[in-house]
Structures are given as structure tokens and as C-alpha cells.
LUMDOVO-713479 format. One line per field, with one value per atom (N, C-alpha, C, CB): residue number from 1; atom name; x, y, z. Coordinates in steps of 0.1 Angstrom, whole numbers, plus 5000, padded with zeros to 4 digits. Glycine has a CB too. Layout:
! residues N
k = (NUM, ...) .
a = (CA, ...) .
xx = (X, ...) .
yy = (Y, ...) .
zz = (Z, ...) .
! end
This chain:
! residues 191
k = (1, 1, 1, 1, 2, 2, 2, 2, 3, 3, 3, 3, 4, 4, 4, 4, 5, 5, 5, 5, 6, 6, 6, 6, 7, 7, 7, 7, 8, 8, 8, 8, 9, 9, 9, 9, 10, 10, 10, 10, 11, 11, 11, 11, 12, 12, 12, 12, 13, 13, 13, 13, 14, 14, 14, 14, 15, 15, 15, 15, 16, 16, 16, 16, 17, 17, 17, 17, 18, 18, 18, 18, 19, 19, 19, 19, 20, 20, 20, 20, 21, 21, 21, 21, 22, 22, 22, 22, 23, 23, 23, 23, 24, 24, 24, 24, 25, 25, 25, 25, 26, 26, 26, 26, 27, 27, 27, 27, 28, 28, 28, 28, 29, 29, 29, 29, 30, 30, 30, 30, 31, 31, 31, 31, 32, 32, 32, 32, 33, 33, 33, 33, 34, 34, 34, 34, 35, 35, 35, 35, 36, 36, 36, 36, 37, 37, 37, 37, 38, 38, 38, 38, 39, 39, 39, 39, 40, 40, 40, 40, 41, 41, 41, 41, 42, 42, 42, 42, 43, 43, 43, 43, 44, 44, 44, 44, 45, 45, 45, 45, 46, 46, 46, 46, 47, 47, 47, 47, 48, 48, 48, 48, 49, 49, 49, 49, 50, 50, 50, 50, 51, 51, 51, 51, 52, 52, 52, 52, 53, 53, 53, 53, 54, 54, 54, 54, 55, 55, 55, 55, 56, 56, 56, 56, 57, 57, 57, 57, 58, 58, 58, 58, 59, 59, 59, 59, 60, 60, 60, 60, 61, 61, 61, 61, 62, 62, 62, 62, 63, 63, 63, 63, 64, 64, 64, 64, 65, 65, 65, 65, 66, 66, 66, 66, 67, 67, 67, 67, 68, 68, 68, 68, 69, 69, 69, 69, 70, 70, 70, 70, 71, 71, 71, 71, 72, 72, 72, 72, 73, 73, 73, 73, 74, 74, 74, 74, 75, 75, 75, 75, 76, 76, 76, 76, 77, 77, 77, 77, 78, 78, 78, 78, 79, 79, 79, 79, 80, 80, 80, 80, 81, 81, 81, 81, 82, 82, 82, 82, 83, 83, 83, 83, 84, 84, 84, 84, 85, 85, 85, 85, 86, 86, 86, 86, 87, 87, 87, 87, 88, 88, 88, 88, 89, 89, 89, 89, 90, 90, 90, 90, 91, 91, 91, 91, 92, 92, 92, 92, 93, 93, 93, 93, 94, 94, 94, 94, 95, 95, 95, 95, 96, 96, 96, 96, 97, 97, 97, 97, 98, 98, 98, 98, 99, 99, 99, 99, 100, 100, 100, 100, 101, 101, 101, 101, 102, 102, 102, 102, 103, 103, 103, 103, 104, 104, 104, 104, 105, 105, 105, 105, 106, 106, 106, 106, 107, 107, 107, 107, 108, 108, 108, 108, 109, 109, 109, 109, 110, 110, 110, 110, 111, 111, 111, 111, 112, 112, 112, 112, 113, 113, 113, 113, 114, 114, 114, 114, 115, 115, 115, 115, 116, 116, 116, 116, 117, 117, 117, 117, 118, 118, 118, 118, 119, 119, 119, 119, 120, 120, 120, 120, 121, 121, 121, 121, 122, 122, 122, 122, 123, 123, 123, 123, 124, 124, 124, 124, 125, 125, 125, 125, 126, 126, 126, 126, 127, 127, 127, 127, 128, 128, 128, 128, 129, 129, 129, 129, 130, 130, 130, 130, 131, 131, 131, 131, 132, 132, 132, 132, 133, 133, 133, 133, 134, 134, 134, 134, 135, 135, 135, 135, 136, 136, 136, 136, 137, 137, 137, 137, 138, 138, 138, 138, 139, 139, 139, 139, 140, 140, 140, 140, 141, 141, 141, 141, 142, 142, 142, 142, 143, 143, 143, 143, 144, 144, 144, 144, 145, 145, 145, 145, 146, 146, 146, 146, 147, 147, 147, 147, 148, 148, 148, 148, 149, 149, 149, 149, 150, 150, 150, 150, 151, 151, 151, 151, 152, 152, 152, 152, 153, 153, 153, 153, 154, 154, 154, 154, 155, 155, 155, 155, 156, 156, 156, 156, 157, 157, 157, 157, 158, 158, 158, 158, 159, 159, 159, 159, 160, 160, 160, 160, 161, 161, 161, 161, 162, 162, 162, 162, 163, 163, 163, 163, 164, 164, 164, 164, 165, 165, 165, 165, 166, 166, 166, 166, 167, 167, 167, 167, 168, 168, 168, 168, 169, 169, 169, 169, 170, 170, 170, 170, 171, 171, 171, 171, 172, 172, 172, 172, 173, 173, 173, 173, 174, 174, 174, 174, 175, 175, 175, 175, 176, 176, 176, 176, 177, 177, 177, 177, 178, 178, 178, 178, 179, 179, 179, 179, 180, 180, 180, 180, 181, 181, 181, 181, 182, 182, 182, 182, 183, 183, 183, 183, 184, 184, 184, 184, 185, 185, 185, 185, 186, 186, 186, 186, 187, 187, 187, 187, 188, 188, 188, 188, 189, 189, 189, 189, 190, 190, 190, 190, 191, 191, 191, 191) .
a = (N, CA, C, CB, N, CA, C, CB, N, CA, C, CB, N, CA, C, CB, N, CA, C, CB, N, CA, C, CB, N, CA, C, CB, N, CA, C, CB, N, CA, C, CB, N, CA, C, CB, N, CA, C, CB, N, CA, C, CB, N, CA, C, CB, N, CA, C, CB, N, CA, C, CB, N, CA, C, CB, N, CA, C, CB, N, CA, C, CB, N, CA, C, CB, N, CA, C, CB, N, CA, C, CB, N, CA, C, CB, N, CA, C, CB, N, CA, C, CB, N, CA, C, CB, N, CA, C, CB, N, CA, C, CB, N, CA, C, CB, N, CA, C, CB, N, CA, C, CB, N, CA, C, CB, N, CA, C, CB, N, CA, C, CB, N, CA, C, CB, N, CA, C, CB, N, CA, C, CB, N, CA, C, CB, N, CA, C, CB, N, CA, C, CB, N, CA, C, CB, N, CA, C, CB, N, CA, C, CB, N, CA, C, CB, N, CA, C, CB, N, CA, C, CB, N, CA, C, CB, N, CA, C, CB, N, CA, C, CB, N, CA, C, CB, N, CA, C, CB, N, CA, C, CB, N, CA, C, CB, N, CA, C, CB, N, CA, C, CB, N, CA, C, CB, N, CA, C, CB, N, CA, C, CB, N, CA, C, CB, N, CA, C, CB, N, CA, C, CB, N, CA, C, CB, N, CA, C, CB, N, CA, C, CB, N, CA, C, CB, N, CA, C, CB, N, CA, C, CB, N, CA, C, CB, N, CA, C, CB, N, CA, C, CB, N, CA, C, CB, N, CA, C, CB, N, CA, C, CB, N, CA, C, CB, N, CA, C, CB, N, CA, C, CB, N, CA, C, CB, N, CA, C, CB, N, CA, C, CB, N, CA, C, CB, N, CA, C, CB, N, CA, C, CB, N, CA, C, CB, N, CA, C, CB, N, CA, C, CB, N, CA, C, CB, N, CA, C, CB, N, CA, C, CB, N, CA, C, CB, N, CA, C, CB, N, CA, C, CB, N, CA, C, CB, N, CA, C, CB, N, CA, C, CB, N, CA, C, CB, N, CA, C, CB, N, CA, C, CB, N, CA, C, CB, N, CA, C, CB, N, CA, C, CB, N, CA, C, CB, N, CA, C, CB, N, CA, C, CB, N, CA, C, CB, N, CA, C, CB, N, CA, C, CB, N, CA, C, CB, N, CA, C, CB, N, CA, C, CB, N, CA, C, CB, N, CA, C, CB, N, CA, C, CB, N, CA, C, CB, N, CA, C, CB, N, CA, C, CB, N, CA, C, CB, N, CA, C, CB, N, CA, C, CB, N, CA, C, CB, N, CA, C, CB, N, CA, C, CB, N, CA, C, CB, N, CA, C, CB, N, CA, C, CB, N, CA, C, CB, N, CA, C, CB, N, CA, C, CB, N, CA, C, CB, N, CA, C, CB, N, CA, C, CB, N, CA, C, CB, N, CA, C, CB, N, CA, C, CB, N, CA, C, CB, N, CA, C, CB, N, CA, C, CB, N, CA, C, CB, N, CA, C, CB, N, CA, C, CB, N, CA, C, CB, N, CA, C, CB, N, CA, C, CB, N, CA, C, CB, N, CA, C, CB, N, CA, C, CB, N, CA, C, CB, N, CA, C, CB, N, CA, C, CB, N, CA, C, CB, N, CA, C, CB, N, CA, C, CB, N, CA, C, CB, N, CA, C, CB, N, CA, C, CB, N, CA, C, CB, N, CA, C, CB, N, CA, C, CB, N, CA, C, CB, N, CA, C, CB, N, CA, C, CB, N, CA, C, CB, N, CA, C, CB, N, CA, C, CB, N, CA, C, CB, N, CA, C, CB, N, CA, C, CB, N, CA, C, CB, N, CA, C, CB, N, CA, C, CB, N, CA, C, CB, N, CA, C, CB, N, CA, C, CB, N, CA, C, CB, N, CA, C, CB, N, CA, C, CB, N, CA, C, CB, N, CA, C, CB, N, CA, C, CB, N, CA, C, CB, N, CA, C, CB, N, CA, C, CB, N, CA, C, CB, N, CA, C, CB, N, CA, C, CB, N, CA, C, CB, N, CA, C, CB, N, CA, C, CB, N, CA, C, CB, N, CA, C, CB, N, CA, C, CB, N, CA, C, CB, N, CA, C, CB) .
xx = (5069, 5061, 5054, 5052, 5054, 5047, 5033, 5054, 5025, 5011, 5007, 5001, 4999, 4994, 4980, 4995, 4979, 4965, 4957, 4966, 4946, 4936, 4928, 4927, 4927, 4919, 4907, 4927, 4896, 4884, 4882, 4872, 4878, 4875, 4861, 4876, 4860, 4847, 4840, 4849, 4827, 4820, 4820, 4805, 4820, 4821, 4807, 4825, 4807, 4794, 4787, 4796, 4774, 4765, 4768, 4750, 4771, 4774, 4789, 4766, 4797, 4811, 4819, 4818, 4816, 4823, 4819, 4819, 4807, 4802, 4809, 4787, 4810, 4817, 4832, 4816, 4838, 4852, 4854, 4857, 4845, 4846, 4843, 4837, 4834, 4831, 4843, 4819, 4850, 4862, 4873, 4867, 4875, 4885, 4882, 4886, 4869, 4865, 4867, 4850, 4864, 4866, 4881, 4860, 4889, 4904, 4909, 4911, 4904, 4908, 4904, 4902, 4891, 4886, 4894, 4871, 4897, 4904, 4918, 4905, 4925, 4938, 4938, 4944, 4927, 4926, 4924, 4915, 4915, 4913, 4925, 4902, 4933, 4946, 4956, 4952, 4956, 4965, 4961, 4965, 4948, 4942, 4945, 4927, 4944, 4947, 4961, 4942, 4970, 4984, 4989, 4992, 4981, 4985, 4986, 4976, 4997, 4997, 4986, 5011, 4981, 4970, 4977, 4962, 4969, 4974, 4969, 4971, 4974, 4969, 4955, 4979, 4946, 4932, 4930, 4922, 4926, 4923, 4908, 4932, 4902, 4887, 4886, 4879, 4879, 4877, 4865, 4874, 4867, 4857, 4851, 4862, 4860, 4856, 4865, 4856, 4859, 4867, 4874, 4858, 4887, 4895, 4892, 4909, 4895, 4892, 4905, 4882, 4916, 4929, 4936, 4937, 4950, 4958, 4959, 4972, 4963, 4966, 4981, 4962, 4984, 4998, 5005, 4998, 5018, 5027, 5041, 5027, 5049, 5063, 5070, 5071, 5078, 5084, 5076, 5087, 5064, 5056, 5058, 5041, 5054, 5053, 5038, 5062, 5033, 5019, 5018, 5012, 5011, 5009, 4995, 5009, 4996, 4984, 4982, 4984, 4970, 4967, 4963, 4955, 4968, 4965, 4964, 4976, 4957, 4957, 4960, 4943, 4970, 4974, 4969, 4989, 4963, 4957, 4959, 4942, 4957, 4957, 4943, 4962, 4941, 4928, 4917, 4929, 4922, 4912, 4908, 4917, 4914, 4911, 4921, 4898, 4931, 4941, 4950, 4950, 4950, 4958, 4972, 4952, 4981, 4996, 5003, 5002, 4997, 5003, 4993, 5013, 4997, 4988, 4996, 4978, 4992, 4999, 4999, 4994, 5009, 5010, 5009, 5024, 5006, 5005, 5019, 5001, 5018, 5030, 5038, 5027, 5052, 5060, 5063, 5073, 5058, 5061, 5050, 5062, 5054, 5044, 5033, 5050, 5020, 5010, 5011, 4997, 5018, 5019, 5030, 5022, 5038, 5049, 5045, 5062, 5041, 5037, 5023, 5047, 5016, 5002, 5002, 4995, 4990, 4988, 4991, 4973, 4994, 4997, 5011, 4991, 5013, 5027, 5032, 5027, 5044, 5049, 5054, 5059, 5050, 5054, 5060, 5043, 5074, 5080, 5078, 5095, 5073, 5070, 5083, 5057, 5092, 5105, 5108, 5116, 5116, 5120, 5127, 5130, 5135, 5143, 5137, 5157, 5124, 5118, 5118, 5104, 5120, 5119, 5105, 5125, 5095, 5081, 5079, 5071, 5070, 5067, 5061, 5057, 5064, 5060, 5045, 5064, 5037, 5022, 5017, 5016, 5023, 5019, 5021, 5026, 5033, 5035, 5026, 5050, 5024, 5014, 5000, 5014, 4996, 4983, 4982, 4980, 4993, 4993, 4992, 5005, 4998, 4998, 4984, 5007, 4974, 4960, 4951, 4955, 4957, 4949, 4950, 4954, 4940, 4940, 4939, 4928, 4944, 4944, 4929, 4951, 4927, 4914, 4906, 4907, 4910, 4903, 4906, 4905, 4896, 4898, 4897, 4887, 4907, 4908, 4911, 4919, 4908, 4912, 4921, 4899, 4933, 4943, 4945, 4956, 4942, 4945, 4957, 4932, 4967, 4980, 4982, 4992, 4984, 4986, 5000, 4985, 5002, 5015, 5027, 5014, 5026, 5038, 5042, 5035, 5033, 5037, 5038, 5026, 5038, 5040, 5053, 5028, 5053, 5065, 5067, 5064, 5058, 5059, 5062, 5071, 5072, 5076, 5085, 5083, 5089, 5099, 5094, 5112, 5084, 5079, 5090, 5066, 5090, 5100, 5101, 5097, 5113, 5114, 5107, 5129, 5100, 5092, 5079, 5101, 5075, 5063, 5051, 5063, 5039, 5028, 5023, 5017, 5030, 5026, 5031, 5031, 5022, 5027, 5032, 5015, 5040, 5046, 5034, 5055, 5037, 5027, 5013, 5026, 5013, 5000, 4997, 5000, 4985, 4980, 4979, 4966, 4979, 4978, 4967, 4992, 4961, 4950, 4953, 4936, 4953, 4955, 4943, 4968, 4938, 4927, 4935, 4916, 4933, 4942, 4933, 4952, 4937, 4931, 4942, 4923, 4942, 4952, 4950, 4953, 4959, 4957, 4962, 4964, 4974, 4979, 4990, 4986, 4992, 5002, 5010, 4996, 5023, 5032, 5044, 5036, 5051, 5063, 5074, 5068, 5083, 5094, 5103, 5103, 5104, 5112, 5106, 5113, 5093, 5086, 5087, 5071, 5086, 5087, 5101, 5084, 5111, 5125, 5127, 5135, 5122, 5123, 5117, 5116, 5105, 5098, 5106, 5084, 5112, 5120, 5133, 5125, 5139, 5150, 5146, 5157, 5135, 5129, 5127, 5116, 5122, 5119, 5133, 5112, 5143, 5156, 5162, 5166, 5160, 5165, 5158, 5164, 5145, 5137, 5142, 5122, 5143, 5147, 5161, 5146, 5170, 5184, 5184, 5192, 5176, 5175, 5169, 5166, 5161, 5155, 5163, 5141, 5175, 5184, 5178, 5186, 5170, 5164, 5175, 5154, 5172, 5182, 5180, 5179, 5181, 5180, 5165, 5185, 5164, 5151, 5146, 5152, 5134, 5129, 5135, 5113, 5138, 5144, 5135, 5150, 5139, 5130, 5126, 5137, 5132, 5129, 5114, 5138, 5106, 5092, 5089, 5084, 5079, 5074, 5067, 5065, 5071, 5066, 5058, 5077, 5048, 5043, 5053, 5029, 5051, 5061, 5069, 5055, 5082, 5091, 5097, 5101, 5104, 5110, 5124, 5112) .
yy = (5077, 5082, 5071, 5093, 5071, 5060, 5065, 5057, 5055, 5058, 5053, 5052, 5060, 5056, 5051, 5068, 5039, 5033, 5038, 5018, 5043, 5048, 5036, 5059, 5036, 5026, 5033, 5017, 5031, 5037, 5032, 5036, 5041, 5037, 5031, 5049, 5020, 5013, 5020, 4998, 5021, 5027, 5017, 5030, 5023, 5016, 5010, 5024, 4997, 4990, 4997, 4975, 4996, 5002, 4996, 5001, 5004, 5000, 4996, 4987, 4996, 4992, 5003, 4990, 5015, 5026, 5026, 5040, 5023, 5022, 5010, 5020, 4999, 4987, 4991, 4975, 4998, 5002, 5011, 5010, 5021, 5029, 5022, 5041, 5013, 5004, 4996, 4995, 4990, 4982, 4990, 4976, 5003, 5012, 5015, 5025, 5018, 5020, 5008, 5024, 4997, 4984, 4983, 4972, 4985, 4983, 4993, 4985, 5006, 5016, 5012, 5030, 5008, 5004, 4991, 5001, 4982, 4970, 4974, 4960, 4983, 4988, 4995, 4997, 5003, 5011, 5001, 5021, 4991, 4981, 4973, 4971, 4970, 4963, 4972, 4957, 4984, 4994, 4996, 5007, 4997, 4998, 4986, 5001, 4974, 4962, 4961, 4950, 4966, 4965, 4975, 4968, 4985, 4994, 4987, 5007, 4988, 4982, 4987, 4983, 4978, 4981, 4989, 4969, 4998, 5006, 5000, 5021, 5006, 5003, 5008, 5008, 5000, 5004, 5005, 4993, 5017, 5020, 5023, 5032, 5014, 5016, 5021, 5002, 5032, 5037, 5030, 5053, 5024, 5017, 5027, 5004, 5034, 5045, 5057, 5040, 5068, 5080, 5085, 5091, 5088, 5094, 5109, 5092, 5114, 5128, 5136, 5130, 5129, 5135, 5138, 5126, 5141, 5144, 5132, 5149, 5136, 5126, 5123, 5132, 5110, 5105, 5111, 5090, 5114, 5119, 5114, 5135, 5115, 5110, 5117, 5112, 5110, 5116, 5114, 5131, 5108, 5106, 5091, 5108, 5089, 5075, 5072, 5073, 5062, 5058, 5046, 5054, 5048, 5038, 5031, 5043, 5018, 5012, 4997, 5012, 4993, 4979, 4974, 4977, 4962, 4957, 4942, 4961, 4937, 4922, 4921, 4916, 4913, 4911, 4897, 4912, 4897, 4885, 4884, 4883, 4872, 4869, 4872, 4855, 4874, 4876, 4866, 4877, 4853, 4843, 4844, 4829, 4853, 4855, 4848, 4849, 4841, 4835, 4845, 4825, 4846, 4855, 4851, 4857, 4861, 4858, 4867, 4860, 4877, 4886, 4894, 4896, 4898, 4905, 4914, 4896, 4926, 4934, 4928, 4949, 4930, 4925, 4937, 4918, 4934, 4945, 4953, 4940, 4966, 4974, 4971, 4989, 4970, 4968, 4981, 4961, 4992, 5005, 5009, 5016, 5017, 5022, 5031, 5029, 5029, 5037, 5052, 5032, 5056, 5070, 5076, 5072, 5068, 5073, 5072, 5066, 5060, 5057, 5052, 5047, 5056, 5051, 5036, 5059, 5031, 5017, 5015, 5012, 5003, 5000, 4998, 5010, 4992, 4990, 5003, 4978, 5008, 5020, 5017, 5027, 5024, 5023, 5036, 5018, 5037, 5050, 5051, 5050, 5062, 5064, 5071, 5072, 5063, 5068, 5060, 5068, 5065, 5058, 5045, 5067, 5045, 5033, 5026, 5036, 5026, 5020, 5005, 5025, 4998, 4984, 4979, 4978, 4988, 4984, 4982, 4994, 4973, 4971, 4984, 4959, 4987, 5000, 5002, 5000, 4991, 4993, 4996, 4980, 4991, 4994, 5009, 4985, 5014, 5028, 5037, 5032, 5033, 5040, 5040, 5034, 5029, 5028, 5037, 5014, 5036, 5044, 5059, 5041, 5063, 5077, 5082, 5080, 5073, 5077, 5076, 5069, 5075, 5073, 5085, 5060, 5085, 5096, 5090, 5105, 5097, 5093, 5090, 5103, 5079, 5076, 5068, 5088, 5066, 5059, 5044, 5065, 5037, 5022, 5021, 5014, 5013, 5011, 4997, 5020, 4994, 4981, 4985, 4973, 4981, 4984, 4971, 4990, 4972, 4960, 4964, 4957, 4955, 4958, 4948, 4958, 4952, 4942, 4936, 4949, 4924, 4917, 4925, 4904, 4933, 4940, 4951, 4946, 4955, 4965, 4958, 4976, 4945, 4937, 4930, 4928, 4917, 4909, 4904, 4897, 4904, 4899, 4884, 4907, 4880, 4866, 4861, 4863, 4870, 4866, 4870, 4873, 4862, 4865, 4861, 4857, 4865, 4862, 4846, 4868, 4841, 4827, 4822, 4823, 4811, 4805, 4812, 4806, 4822, 4829, 4822, 4844, 4823, 4817, 4824, 4815, 4835, 4843, 4836, 4857, 4832, 4826, 4837, 4818, 4832, 4841, 4848, 4834, 4860, 4868, 4869, 4862, 4871, 4872, 4886, 4863, 4890, 4903, 4902, 4907, 4913, 4913, 4923, 4917, 4919, 4928, 4931, 4920, 4943, 4948, 4955, 4956, 4951, 4958, 4965, 4949, 4979, 4987, 4997, 4995, 4999, 5010, 5019, 5004, 5031, 5041, 5047, 5052, 5044, 5049, 5063, 5039, 5066, 5079, 5081, 5082, 5094, 5097, 5108, 5102, 5106, 5117, 5118, 5113, 5129, 5131, 5122, 5146, 5119, 5110, 5116, 5107, 5129, 5136, 5134, 5151, 5136, 5134, 5120, 5138, 5110, 5096, 5093, 5087, 5099, 5097, 5104, 5103, 5116, 5122, 5114, 5136, 5109, 5100, 5088, 5096, 5082, 5070, 5073, 5064, 5085, 5089, 5091, 5102, 5097, 5099, 5086, 5107, 5076, 5063, 5056, 5054, 5058, 5052, 5059, 5054, 5072, 5079, 5074, 5094, 5073, 5068, 5054, 5068, 5045, 5032, 5031, 5022, 5040, 5040, 5046, 5049, 5056, 5061, 5051, 5074, 5042, 5032, 5020, 5029, 5020, 5008, 4997, 5004, 5000, 4989, 4982, 4995, 4970, 4962, 4965, 4947, 4977, 4981, 4984, 4969, 4994, 4999, 4990, 5014, 4990, 4983, 4989, 4984, 4980, 4984, 4992, 4972, 5002, 5010, 5004, 5023, 4992, 4986, 4982, 4974, 4989, 4986, 4973, 4997, 4967, 4955, 4959, 4946, 4953, 4958, 4947, 4964, 4950, 4940, 4936, 4944, 4926, 4922, 4933, 4913, 4933, 4944, 4939, 4948, 4949, 4946, 4939, 4958) .
zz = (4240, 4251, 4257, 4247, 4270, 4278, 4281, 4291, 4281, 4284, 4298, 4274, 4305, 4318, 4316, 4328, 4321, 4320, 4331, 4319, 4327, 4337, 4343, 4332, 4356, 4363, 4369, 4373, 4365, 4371, 4385, 4362, 4394, 4408, 4408, 4418, 4415, 4416, 4428, 4419, 4427, 4438, 4450, 4434, 4462, 4474, 4476, 4486, 4480, 4482, 4494, 4485, 4493, 4504, 4517, 4500, 4527, 4541, 4544, 4544, 4533, 4535, 4543, 4522, 4541, 4548, 4563, 4541, 4566, 4580, 4586, 4580, 4579, 4585, 4587, 4576, 4578, 4580, 4592, 4567, 4594, 4606, 4619, 4605, 4619, 4630, 4634, 4628, 4624, 4626, 4632, 4613, 4627, 4633, 4648, 4625, 4651, 4664, 4673, 4664, 4669, 4677, 4680, 4670, 4670, 4672, 4682, 4658, 4682, 4691, 4705, 4687, 4707, 4720, 4725, 4719, 4717, 4721, 4726, 4709, 4718, 4722, 4735, 4711, 4737, 4750, 4762, 4749, 4759, 4770, 4774, 4765, 4764, 4767, 4774, 4754, 4770, 4777, 4792, 4770, 4794, 4807, 4816, 4807, 4810, 4818, 4821, 4810, 4813, 4816, 4826, 4803, 4830, 4840, 4854, 4840, 4861, 4874, 4884, 4880, 4891, 4901, 4913, 4906, 4918, 4929, 4942, 4928, 4953, 4966, 4968, 4977, 4973, 4975, 4990, 4969, 4995, 5009, 5010, 5014, 5018, 5021, 5035, 5019, 5037, 5050, 5056, 5049, 5068, 5075, 5085, 5082, 5092, 5101, 5099, 5116, 5096, 5093, 5105, 5087, 5103, 5114, 5116, 5112, 5127, 5130, 5133, 5141, 5134, 5137, 5124, 5146, 5126, 5114, 5104, 5119, 5092, 5082, 5082, 5067, 5080, 5080, 5069, 5080, 5071, 5060, 5062, 5060, 5052, 5053, 5065, 5040, 5073, 5084, 5097, 5082, 5096, 5108, 5113, 5105, 5125, 5130, 5132, 5143, 5126, 5128, 5138, 5114, 5149, 5158, 5155, 5173, 5151, 5146, 5151, 5131, 5153, 5155, 5141, 5166, 5138, 5125, 5125, 5115, 5114, 5111, 5096, 5115, 5093, 5079, 5075, 5077, 5063, 5058, 5042, 5061, 5038, 5023, 5018, 5020, 5005, 5000, 5004, 4985, 5006, 5010, 5025, 5006, 5032, 5047, 5056, 5049, 5051, 5059, 5066, 5051, 5079, 5086, 5086, 5101, 5084, 5084, 5094, 5071, 5099, 5109, 5117, 5102, 5129, 5138, 5147, 5146, 5150, 5159, 5173, 5159, 5181, 5194, 5204, 5196, 5216, 5226, 5227, 5240, 5229, 5229, 5242, 5228, 5240, 5252, 5259, 5248, 5254, 5259, 5269, 5248, 5280, 5289, 5282, 5301, 5285, 5278, 5281, 5282, 5292, 5295, 5286, 5310, 5280, 5271, 5256, 5274, 5252, 5238, 5238, 5232, 5227, 5225, 5222, 5214, 5223, 5219, 5205, 5222, 5201, 5187, 5183, 5178, 5172, 5167, 5160, 5157, 5163, 5156, 5142, 5165, 5132, 5119, 5114, 5109, 5113, 5108, 5093, 5112, 5089, 5074, 5069, 5072, 5064, 5059, 5046, 5069, 5038, 5026, 5029, 5017, 5039, 5043, 5055, 5045, 5057, 5069, 5069, 5070, 5058, 5057, 5055, 5070, 5055, 5053, 5038, 5058, 5034, 5020, 5014, 5018, 5002, 4996, 4996, 4981, 4994, 4994, 5008, 4989, 5018, 5032, 5035, 5042, 5032, 5034, 5026, 5030, 5013, 5005, 5011, 4990, 5016, 5023, 5035, 5026, 5044, 5056, 5053, 5065, 5042, 5039, 5035, 5027, 5034, 5031, 5043, 5020, 5055, 5067, 5076, 5075, 5086, 5096, 5110, 5093, 5119, 5133, 5137, 5142, 5144, 5149, 5139, 5153, 5127, 5117, 5116, 5103, 5110, 5107, 5092, 5115, 5087, 5073, 5069, 5068, 5056, 5050, 5038, 5045, 5039, 5028, 5020, 5035, 5007, 4999, 4990, 4990, 4991, 4984, 4973, 4994, 4960, 4950, 4952, 4936, 4947, 4948, 4944, 4941, 4933, 4929, 4938, 4915, 4948, 4958, 4972, 4959, 4972, 4984, 4982, 4987, 4981, 4980, 4966, 4989, 4957, 4944, 4944, 4937, 4937, 4936, 4947, 4922, 4956, 4967, 4981, 4964, 4986, 5000, 5009, 5003, 5022, 5032, 5033, 5045, 5034, 5036, 5049, 5037, 5047, 5059, 5062, 5071, 5055, 5057, 5050, 5053, 5055, 5049, 5037, 5059, 5033, 5021, 5008, 5022, 4999, 4987, 4977, 4980, 4968, 4958, 4950, 4948, 4946, 4938, 4945, 4924, 4958, 4965, 4968, 4977, 4966, 4971, 4987, 4965, 4994, 5008, 5012, 5015, 5024, 5029, 5044, 5028, 5048, 5061, 5067, 5063, 5078, 5085, 5096, 5091, 5096, 5104, 5112, 5096, 5125, 5133, 5137, 5146, 5132, 5135, 5149, 5124, 5158, 5172, 5174, 5181, 5168, 5169, 5158, 5183, 5154, 5145, 5151, 5131, 5151, 5157, 5148, 5172, 5150, 5142, 5146, 5142, 5137, 5141, 5152, 5128, 5152, 5162, 5176, 5158, 5176, 5189, 5194, 5188, 5185, 5189, 5194, 5177, 5188, 5192, 5206, 5182, 5208, 5221, 5232, 5221, 5229, 5239, 5242, 5234, 5232, 5235, 5243, 5221, 5240, 5248, 5263, 5242, 5265, 5279, 5286, 5278, 5278, 5284, 5287, 5273, 5279, 5282, 5295, 5270, 5296, 5307, 5320, 5306, 5319, 5331, 5335, 5328, 5325, 5329, 5334, 5316, 5329, 5334, 5348, 5325, 5351, 5365, 5375, 5365, 5370, 5378, 5380, 5373, 5373, 5373, 5365, 5387, 5355, 5346, 5338, 5337, 5335, 5327, 5312, 5330, 5308, 5294, 5290, 5285, 5282, 5278, 5266, 5274, 5264, 5252, 5239, 5251, 5230, 5218, 5209, 5210, 5202, 5193, 5181, 5190, 5177, 5165, 5165, 5162, 5156, 5156, 5150, 5149, 5155, 5148, 5136, 5158, 5124, 5112, 5105, 5103, 5097, 5088, 5078, 5082, 5070, 5061, 5055, 5050, 5056, 5051, 5038, 5060, 5032, 5019, 5021, 5010) .
! end
């Protein structure tokens, strides 16, 4: 028959159990902090002036005046005066909010948080902008966050914008114009 040797348990030193639980708590907090830091940053939209009109949604066209800059304030893009007659289209650059619009994902995400008549600062993290591949020849460095100061002039449905453009083409054709302005909107850096 085999014998089992009994090993008596030693009492735990005073304060050791507290130190053990504190160590477990520190490990949990450290793990949670690392997990939080690994979560990708989202687009940050700061309202400078609250809009009073409709909120932008997918399928809309947002007409906006904007200035695009790097986090250090270096400007890389600015909206230009609209080539369209003001009685047909509002002031500002038209931005179609569609899946395949060619706009950077963070810019679309930011515009979806705006209202007509408002002024906003949209801060886009690099992973929702250009990441490691900015447009060739642009002043935007690789892995740079972007900042856009935007004034939303008007929001209209894509259908209404297309109807207005067709009316403009018909007017220019009736007047014997040498071609209507092209509908391709000027966009901030696209994908």
C-alpha cells in the first residue's frame, strides 16, 4: 500500500492576500487600458455654430464652404466659388453622400453629423483619411490626421440636385451655351 504524505498548509502572511487582490486589480486595469488604446479613434465633430435646418443623411448632397488643414494648421485645400448660378444651386461645394462618392470615409462620416446652416470643425484620424497613402503630389504627409472647418450652406436630396442640374443644362442649351458646367463636384481629398 502506498502512503500519501500530508503537507500542512502554511498560514498566509499578513497582508499577502490584499497584495494578491491588488495585483489582480492592477492587471485588469492595465489590460482594459491597453484594449481602450487599441480601439481606433473616430471622427470628432465639434459644433461651432448650431445649424437650424435638416441633418445630412446618405443620399443627400451637402453644399458647404470648407478649409482643409493638417493638425499643425497647414492648409492643404479650400472650397472655391461655385461655377453654378446662385438662382439654381446654393453657394458652396456640392458633396454627394453616397457609398461610391470618392470622398474619404471620415469626411462623409463627419458630414452625416452636420445640419444645414451650421459651422463645424471635423477632425479625421489618419485611418479614416488617407492612412499611409496620401494622394501623389499633395502636401498631406503619410499617416496624417486631417481637420476641416466647414460651413453647411444647404442640404438637398440627390434627386433634387440632379433635377436642378438637368434644368441648368436645358437652360444653357436653349441659350446656345458652349456646354453646361460639369456636375463633378469638387471634393476634399478622396479615396
